[in-house]
C-alpha distance (Angstrom), angle and dihedral (degrees) to the residues before:
residue distance angle dihedral
X1 . . .
X2 3.74 . .
X3 3.77 124.6 .
X4 3.80 94.2 -108.2
X5 3.80 92.7 49.5
X6 3.79 91.7 53.8
X7 3.82 90.9 47.8
X8 3.82 89.7 50.3
X9 3.83 91.8 50.0
X10 3.81 93.3 48.2
X11 3.82 91.1 46.7
X12 3.80 91.0 48.7
X13 3.82 91.0 50.4
X14 3.81 91.3 50.3
X15 3.81 91.8 48.6
X16 3.82 90.4 48.4
X17 3.82 90.9 51.4
X18 3.81 92.1 48.2
X19 3.79 91.5 48.6
X20 3.81 92.2 48.8
X21 3.82 90.4 49.3
X22 3.82 91.6 49.3
X23 3.80 91.5 51.3
X24 3.80 90.4 48.0
X25 3.83 93.1 50.9
X26 3.81 93.9 46.6
X27 3.82 92.5 48.8
X28 3.81 92.4 48.5
X29 3.82 91.5 49.9
X30 3.80 91.1 49.4
X31 3.82 91.0 51.5
X32 3.82 94.0 45.3
X33 3.82 109.5 25.4
X34 3.82 113.8 -161.5
X35 3.78 116.6 -107.4
X36 3.77 114.4 -103.8
X37 3.77 131.9 -161.3
X38 3.78 128.9 0.6
X39 3.78 128.7 -63.4
X40 3.82 113.9 -100.8
X41 3.77 115.9 -104.8
X42 3.77 144.0 99.3
X43 3.77 122.3 -38.5
X44 3.76 134.7 34.2
X45 3.77 139.6 -74.2
X46 3.81 112.6 -131.3
X47 3.81 115.9 -146.7
X48 3.81 117.5 -166.7
X49 3.83 110.6 -145.4
X50 3.80 98.0 175.6
X51 3.78 121.0 151.8
X52 3.80 122.4 -167.3
X53 3.78 118.7 -176.4
X54 3.78 93.9 -161.4
X55 3.73 128.4 -123.0
X56 3.77 123.3 66.5
X57 3.75 99.0 -30.2
X58 3.72 150.0 -20.2
X59 3.74 131.5 91.8
X60 3.75 136.5 96.3
X61 3.79 132.5 -98.8
X62 3.79 124.4 -160.8
X63 3.78 143.9 137.5
X64 3.78 128.9 -143.3
X65 3.78 117.1 -150.4
X66 3.79 114.2 -157.0
X67 3.77 123.0 -174.7
X68 3.79 116.0 -120.8
X69 3.81 90.1 -145.2
X70 3.85 109.7 101.4
X71 3.83 92.2 -147.1
X72 3.82 92.1 55.0
X73 3.81 89.7 48.3
X74 3.81 90.6 51.9
X75 3.82 91.7 50.0
X76 3.80 89.2 56.0
X77 3.82 91.1 65.0
X78 3.82 96.8 50.3
X79 3.83 110.9 105.3
X80 3.81 115.3 -115.4
X81 3.81 90.5 -119.7
X82 3.83 91.3 58.8
X83 3.80 98.9 44.8
X84 3.77 118.5 113.3
X85 3.78 119.5 -145.1
X86 3.80 113.3 -104.4
X87 3.77 114.0 -98.1
X88 3.76 111.5 -109.6
X89 3.79 95.2 19.6
X90 3.77 123.5 121.0
X91 3.82 94.1 -137.5
X92 3.81 110.9 114.1
């Protein structure tokens, strides 16, 4: 066997292994999809959105607090012009 033939066979075997592994991972994720989001309930989910550029300074630090109640989440997306005042509140 020549040098180039052996390189081609080894490369083909590596590609076949990578392809088989990719198929295996995709099939396992389709059978058992990862859980997303947070379970509904009381309280908040805290999301850290900090960015640090490294070195002696720069960056941004912040937290987002999102309610775990689906109704509160839905209220967040209602435009201000369409919101109705809460019944029983003194805000006019």
